[in-house]
DOVEXDREN-349586 format. One record per residue (C-alpha): chain; residue number from 1; x, y, z. Coordinates in steps of 0.5 Angstrom, whole numbers, plus 500, padded with zeros to 3 digits. Layout:
DOVEXDREN-349586
PT   ch     i     u     v     w
PT    A   NUM     X     Y     Z
...
***
This chain:
DOVEXDREN-349586
PT   ch     i     u     v     w
PT    A     1   483   403   310
PT    A     2   482   399   316
PT    A     3   486   399   322
PT    A     4   489   392   320
PT    A     5   491   394   313
PT    A     6   494   400   316
PT    A     7   498   396   320
PT    A     8   500   391   315
PT    A     9   503   397   310
PT    A    10   507   400   316
PT    A    11   510   394   317
PT    A    12   512   394   309
PT    A    13   516   400   311
PT    A    14   522   396   314
PT    A    15   527   392   310
PT    A    16   527   385   313
PT    A    17   519   385   312
PT    A    18   518   388   306
PT    A    19   518   382   302
PT    A    20   513   378   306
PT    A    21   507   375   304
PT    A    22   500   379   307
PT    A    23   498   373   311
PT    A    24   505   373   314
PT    A    25   505   380   316
PT    A    26   498   379   319
PT    A    27   501   374   323
PT    A    28   506   379   326
PT    A    29   500   385   326
PT    A    30   497   380   331
PT    A    31   503   378   335
PT    A    32   507   384   335
PT    A    33   506   390   341
PT    A    34   504   397   338
PT    A    35   507   402   343
PT    A    36   507   409   344
PT    A    37   512   413   349
PT    A    38   513   420   352
PT    A    39   519   424   351
PT    A    40   525   422   355
PT    A    41   522   415   356
PT    A    42   527   409   355
PT    A    43   525   404   350
PT    A    44   531   399   351
PT    A    45   537   400   356
PT    A    46   544   398   356
PT    A    47   545   391   357
PT    A    48   538   389   356
PT    A    49   537   381   354
PT    A    50   530   381   352
PT    A    51   529   377   345
PT    A    52   525   383   341
PT    A    53   526   387   336
PT    A    54   524   395   336
PT    A    55   522   398   329
PT    A    56   521   406   329
PT    A    57   514   408   326
PT    A    58   514   415   328
PT    A    59   518   420   332
PT    A    60   526   421   334
PT    A    61   530   417   338
PT    A    62   537   417   341
PT    A    63   542   411   341
PT    A    64   547   412   347
PT    A    65   553   407   347
PT    A    66   557   405   353
PT    A    67   563   409   351
PT    A    68   559   415   350
PT    A    69   557   415   343
PT    A    70   551   418   341
PT    A    71   546   417   334
PT    A    72   540   420   333
PT    A    73   535   416   328
PT    A    74   529   420   326
PT    A    75   523   415   323
PT    A    76   524   419   316
PT    A    77   531   416   316
PT    A    78   534   410   312
PT    A    79   536   407   318
PT    A    80   529   407   321
PT    A    81   528   402   316
PT    A    82   532   397   320
PT    A    83   531   394   327
PT    A    84   534   398   333
PT    A    85   539   395   337
PT    A    86   538   388   336
PT    A    87   544   385   339
PT    A    88   543   382   346
PT    A    89   545   384   351
PT    A    90   544   391   348
PT    A    91   550   395   347
PT    A    92   545   401   346
PT    A    93   540   405   351
PT    A    94   535   407   346
PT    A    95   531   413   349
PT    A    96   525   418   346
PT    A    97   527   425   344
PT    A    98   520   426   342
PT    A    99   513   422   343
PT    A   100   514   416   339
PT    A   101   510   410   336
PT    A   102   514   404   335
PT    A   103   513   396   334
PT    A   104   516   391   338
PT    A   105   516   384   335
PT    A   106   519   377   338
PT    A   107   526   375   335
PT    A   108   523   368   335
PT    A   109   517   370   330
PT    A   110   522   374   326
PT    A   111   526   368   325
PT    A   112   520   363   324
PT    A   113   517   368   318
PT    A   114   523   370   314
PT    A   115   528   366   310
PT    A   116   535   365   311
PT    A   117   537   371   306
PT    A   118   532   376   309
PT    A   119   535   374   316
PT    A   120   542   375   314
PT    A   121   539   382   311
PT    A   122   536   384   317
PT    A   123   542   382   321
PT    A   124   547   386   317
PT    A   125   542   392   316
PT    A   126   542   392   324
PT    A   127   549   392   325
PT    A   128   549   398   320
PT    A   129   544   402   324
PT    A   130   548   400   331
PT    A   131   555   401   328
PT    A   132   555   407   323
PT    A   133   554   414   323
PT    A   134   553   418   317
PT    A   135   560   421   317
PT    A   136   565   416   320
PT    A   137   564   409   320
PT    A   138   568   405   325
PT    A   139   572   399   324
PT    A   140   567   394   326
PT    A   141   561   397   322
PT    A   142   566   397   315
PT    A   143   568   390   316
PT    A   144   561   387   317
PT    A   145   558   392   311
PT    A   146   564   389   306
PT    A   147   562   382   308
PT    A   148   555   383   307
PT    A   149   556   386   300
PT    A   150   561   381   298
PT    A   151   556   376   300
PT    A   152   550   379   296
PT    A   153   555   379   290
PT    A   154   557   372   291
PT    A   155   564   374   291
PT    A   156   566   373   299
PT    A   157   573   371   300
PT    A   158   575   368   306
PT    A   159   583   367   307
PT    A   160   586   361   309
PT    A   161   592   361   313
PT    A   162   598   361   308
PT    A   163   603   356   312
PT    A   164   598   351   313
PT    A   165   595   352   306
PT    A   166   601   351   303
PT    A   167   603   345   306
PT    A   168   596   342   305
PT    A   169   596   344   298
PT    A   170   602   340   297
PT    A   171   600   334   300
PT    A   172   593   334   296
PT    A   173   597   335   290
PT    A   174   602   329   291
PT    A   175   596   325   294
PT    A   176   594   320   289
PT    A   177   589   316   293
PT    A   178   582   315   295
PT    A   179   577   321   297
PT    A   180   578   319   304
PT    A   181   586   320   304
PT    A   182   585   327   300
PT    A   183   579   328   305
PT    A   184   584   328   311
PT    A   185   589   333   308
PT    A   186   583   337   307
PT    A   187   581   337   314
PT    A   188   587   340   316
PT    A   189   585   347   313
PT    A   190   578   349   316
PT    A   191   577   354   310
PT    A   192   579   349   305
PT    A   193   574   344   308
PT    A   194   568   350   308
PT    A   195   569   351   301
PT    A   196   569   344   299
PT    A   197   563   343   302
PT    A   198   560   349   299
PT    A   199   562   346   292
PT    A   200   560   339   293
PT    A   201   553   342   296
PT    A   202   552   346   290
PT    A   203   553   340   285
PT    A   204   549   335   290
PT    A   205   542   333   288
PT    A   206   536   338   290
PT    A   207   534   337   297
PT    A   208   540   333   299
PT    A   209   546   334   304
PT    A   210   553   333   303
PT    A   211   554   330   310
PT    A   212   562   330   311
PT    A   213   569   332   308
PT    A   214   570   325   305
PT    A   215   563   325   302
PT    A   216   564   332   299
PT    A   217   571   330   296
PT    A   218   568   324   293
PT    A   219   562   328   290
PT    A   220   567   333   286
PT    A   221   572   328   285
PT    A   222   580   328   286
PT    A   223   581   333   280
PT    A   224   576   339   282
PT    A   225   579   338   289
PT    A   226   586   339   287
PT    A   227   584   345   283
PT    A   228   580   348   289
PT    A   229   586   347   293
PT    A   230   591   350   288
PT    A   231   586   356   288
PT    A   232   585   357   295
PT    A   233   593   357   296
PT    A   234   595   362   290
PT    A   235   588   366   290
PT    A   236   586   366   297
PT    A   237   591   366   302
PT    A   238   596   371   304
PT    A   239   604   371   305
PT    A   240   606   373   312
PT    A   241   607   381   312
PT    A   242   611   384   317
PT    A   243   606   390   318
PT    A   244   600   385   318
PT    A   245   603   381   324
PT    A   246   597   382   328
PT    A   247   593   378   323
PT    A   248   598   373   322
PT    A   249   598   371   330
PT    A   250   590   372   329
PT    A   251   590   367   324
PT    A   252   595   362   327
PT    A   253   591   362   334
PT    A   254   584   361   330
PT    A   255   587   355   326
PT    A   256   590   352   332
PT    A   257   583   353   335
PT    A   258   579   350   329
PT    A   259   584   344   329
PT    A   260   584   342   337
PT    A   261   576   343   338
PT    A   262   575   338   332
PT    A   263   580   333   335
PT    A   264   577   334   342
PT    A   265   570   334   339
PT    A   266   571   327   335
PT    A   267   574   324   341
PT    A   268   569   326   346
PT    A   269   563   323   341
PT    A   270   567   317   341
PT    A   271   569   316   348
PT    A   272   562   318   350
PT    A   273   558   314   345
PT    A   274   554   320   343
PT    A   275   552   322   336
PT    A   276   557   321   330
PT    A   277   564   323   331
PT    A   278   565   325   324
PT    A   279   560   330   324
PT    A   280   562   333   331
PT    A   281   569   333   328
PT    A   282   567   337   322
PT    A   283   562   342   327
PT    A   284   568   343   331
PT    A   285   573   345   325
PT    A   286   568   350   323
PT    A   287   566   353   329
PT    A   288   569   359   328
PT    A   289   568   360   321
PT    A   290   565   367   323
PT    A   291   572   369   326
PT    A   292   576   367   321
PT    A   293   572   371   316
PT    A   294   573   377   320
PT    A   295   580   376   320
PT    A   296   580   375   313
PT    A   297   577   382   311
PT    A   298   581   385   317
PT    A   299   587   385   311
PT    A   300   583   391   309
PT    A   301   585   395   315
PT    A   302   592   392   317
PT    A   303   595   398   318
PT    A   304   591   401   323
PT    A   305   587   396   327
PT    A   306   589   394   334
PT    A   307   589   387   337
PT    A   308   584   390   342
PT    A   309   579   392   336
PT    A   310   580   386   332
PT    A   311   578   382   339
PT    A   312   572   386   340
PT    A   313   570   385   333
PT    A   314   570   378   333
PT    A   315   567   377   340
PT    A   316   561   382   338
PT    A   317   560   379   331
PT    A   318   563   373   329
PT    A   319   557   369   331
PT    A   320   552   372   326
PT    A   321   558   373   321
PT    A   322   558   365   321
PT    A   323   551   365   320
PT    A   324   551   369   314
PT    A   325   556   366   311
PT    A   326   553   359   312
PT    A   327   547   361   310
PT    A   328   549   364   303
PT    A   329   554   359   302
PT    A   330   548   354   303
PT    A   331   552   349   308
PT    A   332   546   344   310
PT    A   333   542   347   315
PT    A   334   543   342   321
PT    A   335   550   343   321
PT    A   336   550   350   320
PT    A   337   545   350   326
PT    A   338   550   346   330
PT    A   339   556   351   329
PT    A   340   552   357   330
PT    A   341   549   354   337
PT    A   342   556   352   339
PT    A   343   558   359   339
PT    A   344   554   360   345
PT    A   345   557   358   352
PT    A   346   550   358   355
PT    A   347   546   355   350
PT    A   348   541   350   353
PT    A   349   537   346   348
PT    A   350   532   344   354
PT    A   351   533   336   354
PT    A   352   537   332   359
PT    A   353   540   328   353
PT    A   354   547   331   351
PT    A   355   547   333   343
PT    A   356   552   334   338
PT    A   357   552   342   340
PT    A   358   554   340   347
PT    A   359   560   336   345
PT    A   360   563   342   341
PT    A   361   561   347   347
PT    A   362   565   342   351
PT    A   363   571   341   346
PT    A   364   571   349   346
PT    A   365   572   349   354
PT    A   366   577   343   354
PT    A   367   581   347   349
PT    A   368   580   354   352
PT    A   369   583   351   359
PT    A   370   589   347   356
PT    A   371   591   353   351
PT    A   372   590   358   357
PT    A   373   586   362   351
PT    A   374   583   369   354
PT    A   375   580   371   347
PT    A   376   573   369   349
PT    A   377   573   367   356
PT    A   378   568   362   358
PT    A   379   563   363   365
PT    A   380   565   358   371
PT    A   381   564   351   368
PT    A   382   558   349   373
PT    A   383   554   354   369
PT    A   384   555   351   362
PT    A   385   549   347   361
PT    A   386   553   343   356
PT    A   387   558   341   361
PT    A   388   552   339   366
PT    A   389   549   334   361
PT    A   390   556   331   359
PT    A   391   557   331   367
PT    A   392   564   334   365
PT    A   393   563   340   371
PT    A   394   565   336   376
PT    A   395   572   336   380
PT    A   396   573   329   377
PT    A   397   572   331   370
PT    A   398   577   331   364
PT    A   399   576   339   364
PT    A   400   580   339   370
***
């Protein structure tokens, strides 16, 4: 067996790469870094921002978290079939306990060569490597594992905030007007809006896309829209529970943020004559779908979860959770990409011309300032590329 063929077989050991074609694996072999490290060498440090994934080929490594937690991974362990510490900045220091061999692969290359389902699998398996031990998985790890498992079984359940779901459903049941009038009510519930898009996209012609809620309502018809609203209320929302006050508050804040960001994004797009105001509104409405998914699954832990644990979990995992949901639910790619990119305060697409993503990021900043929301603090406004492109980082901007 040649060296190249041996390298291809080494890559097939890893979960996110095992189903790739021989040609794609050859491309990784050519572009990856095949490295060796001595005992006690640091492969990756805490806070590392380099956009690469490490795969352990041979040897034992120690993963040390900032809080002192430690986890040993051997190349024979199941955990070694997944990338090590893929989050950026890295939450772990990865050091060699023995002489080790490993391969370093660009995340951009991995995302280019793997399809969305494989990417989601890599994300999930990475979380399990970072956040679990064989004896005791913490809240965040259990949460992500449950979400991923339900996605794979096609039974993911994202909950609506009950007070809103109840009011919206009543209005939809009583409205006998056009798709536009029904769609306006649907847009007051981000979870119902997402489910409506999913249903409409599923019924749409192959290769097409459902661009907005009104189109989705028209696509599936008033009868099915009312049925979906009914099921969303009675099966997929929760009445307030005295012991789940933390989650009720989290749902309330997430819903308010969704509605406010949607409204501001639409207004910015209109005032600045940029992009499609309706698309900006929808992207703003769904920008925190990952956060809402995590809050939904936190009901399984409401007796023991603390506000700090919930906040830390949403900060760390909401972006990739949202990406997994949008990918598995087949929400059309451009909208899904805009939503995921807009979760990054420092996102910069490189062009001086503002984009829809810039509008949503600016809307998030407006809402955060006006509501004095400290759940996901923004960096200083002049450092946010989106605000510079929109000229909203000056003393006279609307953000002041």
